[in-house]
N, C-alpha and C positions, 0 to 999 in steps of 0.2 A: 144958075148961080155956080161959082167955082168953089169947090170943096177942097181943103187942105186935107187930102187923104193920110199923109204921114202923120199929121197932127192927130187925126182922129184914130188912126191905127194905134198909136202910141197911148192915147187916152184909153181906148178899149182894152188893149193889152194890160195896162196898169190896172183897170177894174177887174179883169179877168184874174190877174194874179192875187188881188185882195179877195175876191169871192172864193177862189180855191183856198186860201189861206183860212178863211173863216169857216169853210165847210170842214177842212181838215182839223181846225182848232175845236169844232163841236164833236170831233170824233166821228164824223160821217165817213162813209167809205164809198168808192165807186164800185158798183156791181159790175163785174166783167162781163155778164151775160147780156145786160141791157144797157150798159155804159151809163146808168143813171145813178145819182146819189142816194144813199140810204142812211138814215139815222140808225145808230146802234144803241141798243138799250144797255144799261149798266149791267155789268157782270152779274150773273145770277148767284147772288149770296143770299142764303136764306134770310128773309126779312124777319126782323124782331118781332113785329106785331102787324095788325091789319092797317094801322096808321102809316106805318113805314112802307108797306106795300102801295098803299095809296098815293103816297108822295112820290115813290119811284114811277108809278104809272103816269102821274100828272107831269113830272119832270120829262118822261120820255115823249109824252103828247106834245108838250111845249117844244121840245128839241126837235120833233118830227116837223111841226109847224115852221119852225125857223129854217130847217134844212130845206123844206119844199119851197119857201120863199126865195132862199139863196139860189137853189138849183134852177128855178124858173128865171131869175135874173141872169144867172150864168148862160142859161140857154139863149137868152136874148142877145147878150154880149157875143156869144160865139156865133150866132146867126149874123149880127152886124159885121163881125170880123170876116166872115165869109163872103160878105158883099164889098169889102173893101177892094178898090181897084176894078169893081165892075160898075156898070152903069146903073145897077139897082140900088147901090149905096146912097142914101140921101133922098131917096124918093118914097113918097107915100105909097104903102101897100094897097090903099084903098082907091085913090084917084090918080096915082102915078106923077103927081106934081111934085116939085122940090119941096122937102121938109125945111121949115124955117131954120136959119142959121142959129138963132137963139135956142130953139128947141133942141137942135143937135148938140149945141154947147151944154145945155143942162142935162141932156140924156143922148149920148152919142149912139145908143142902141135903139133910140126911138123908131118904130116901124111905120108911123103915120104922121101926118102933118097935124097941126093944132086943131084944125077943123074935124079931123077924124079920130081924135084921141079915143073915144068910147067905142069905137067900132071893132 
């Protein structure tokens, strides 16, 4: 299968930019030691009461879950970008066969073919 590398590179770079924007918009920062993204809790302003502290904790936990989802997707996109131009882009990491064009169109960072989605 012939893959249009330029097309998929642009598609992945666009998604990468969107993910970085979303992470920054959430107030997440990239840890310079691990190069990983971390959610940042609200500034420590004395909470008025127990309910306010509970709300802040819940908000932070939700933000952390969203940051984790976004950074995992960013990792997948960056891995795929690293494969662009190499023989490994568009190949299933499980069986080595070509990933279906429809799958790549839907998810340019897909690491596996449809048959191995859950591996």
